[in-house]
C-alpha positions as CSV (number, residue, x, y, z in Angstrom):
1,M,48.9,7.1,-60.3
2,D,45.4,6.1,-59.3
3,K,43.7,9.1,-57.7
4,N,41.0,7.1,-56.1
5,L,43.5,4.9,-54.3
6,L,45.5,8.0,-53.3
7,L,42.3,9.7,-52.0
8,Q,41.3,6.6,-50.0
9,R,44.8,6.5,-48.4
10,V,44.9,10.2,-47.5
11,Q,41.3,10.1,-46.2
12,S,42.2,7.2,-43.9
13,M,45.3,9.0,-42.7
14,I,43.3,12.2,-41.9
15,Q,40.5,10.2,-40.2
16,S,43.0,8.4,-38.0
17,S,44.7,11.6,-37.0
18,T,44.4,12.5,-33.3
19,K,44.7,16.3,-34.0
20,R,41.6,18.6,-33.5
21,P,40.4,19.5,-36.1
22,K,41.6,16.4,-37.9
23,Y,44.3,17.2,-40.4
24,M,47.4,15.5,-41.8
25,T,50.8,16.5,-43.1
26,V,51.4,14.1,-46.0
27,S,54.9,13.0,-46.8
28,T,54.9,12.6,-50.6
29,V,58.1,10.6,-50.4
30,K,56.6,8.0,-48.0
31,V,53.3,7.8,-50.0
32,A,55.3,7.4,-53.2
33,D,57.3,4.6,-51.6
34,I,54.0,2.8,-50.6
35,F,52.6,3.1,-54.1
36,G,55.9,2.5,-55.9
37,V,55.8,5.8,-57.9
38,K,57.8,9.0,-58.0
39,P,57.0,11.7,-55.3
40,E,56.2,14.2,-58.2
41,E,53.3,11.9,-59.2
42,V,51.9,12.0,-55.6
43,E,52.3,15.8,-55.5
44,K,50.4,16.1,-58.8
45,G,47.7,13.7,-57.6
46,L,47.2,15.7,-54.3
47,E,47.0,19.0,-56.2
48,E,44.3,17.5,-58.5
49,L,42.4,16.2,-55.5
50,V,42.5,19.7,-53.9
51,A,41.4,21.3,-57.2
52,E,38.5,18.8,-57.6
53,G,37.4,19.6,-54.0
54,Y,38.0,16.2,-52.5
55,L,40.6,17.6,-50.1
56,K,41.3,21.0,-48.6
57,Q,44.9,22.3,-48.3
58,S,46.1,24.8,-45.7
59,K,49.4,25.8,-44.0
60,L,50.1,25.6,-40.3
61,D,50.2,29.0,-38.6
62,S,53.1,28.1,-36.3
63,P,56.4,26.4,-36.9
64,P,57.1,24.1,-38.7
65,Y,54.7,25.8,-41.2
66,H,54.0,22.5,-43.1
67,N,51.3,22.2,-45.7
68,I,48.4,20.2,-44.3
69,F,45.4,18.4,-45.8
70,L,41.9,18.3,-44.4
71,L,38.6,16.7,-45.4
72,P,36.1,19.1,-46.8
């Protein structure tokens, strides 16, 4: 999985979000479908991007308590 391509896709998804502050819940299954890879590869790529500081990860405080991604 190309991390740069994944980062570009997730960044554009976050930037196009209408939420304030801008964040996005990323469906690993849908992103994996777009790239033609397994969802586990997308999850691993997202974890690496968070570890490298390209993205921030948080959890919603209210239901549905999804993991969300933000730009640093």
